[in-house]
C-alpha positions, -999 to 999 in steps of 0.1 A, spaced: -88 -291 828 -59 -269 816 -63 -247 786 -37 -250 758 -23 -216 768 -18 -227 804 0 -259 792 22 -238 770 30 -214 798 40 -244 820 63 -257 793 79 -223 789 85 -222 827 99 -257 826 123 -246 799 135 -217 821 140 -242 850 161 -265 827 182 -236 816 189 -225 852 196 -261 865 233 -260 875 235 -297 880 220 -305 846 246 -281 830 273 -302 844 265 -330 820 262 -313 786 246 -342 767 219 -347 794 213 -309 795 209 -307 758 186 -337 758 164 -321 784 163 -288 765 154 -307 733 125 -325 749 110 -293 764 116 -274 731 97 -302 712 69 -300 738 67 -262 734 65 -265 696 38 -291 698 17 -271 723 22 -239 702 10 -258 671 -21 -269 690 -32 -234 702 -66 -223 689 -63 -201 658 -62 -173 651 -34 -164 675 -26 -130 687 -1 -118 660 24 -107 686 23 -141 704 26 -159 671 56 -138 663 73 -146 696 66 -183 692 78 -183 656 111 -165 665 115 -186 697 113 -155 719 100 -178 746 106 -153 775 85 -128 757 58 -153 749 57 -164 785 54 -128 797 25 -123 773 7 -155 784 11 -146 820 -4 -111 814 -35 -125 798 
């Protein structure tokens, strides 16, 4: 069973994959829809993390500094 932090890290990696998808970027509406879906998933997973959160991770998630949040999750 995956932990909430692992699921969040996967969603953050998925977001990076969507951003880097050249084919998806060729269709702006599809690309934005994919980004919106993964962003909603990230927000839901972040809201479901056990509290209290590490203050720095909480800051990164609140400010949508997702690259920094992913790096922090991967370090732990």
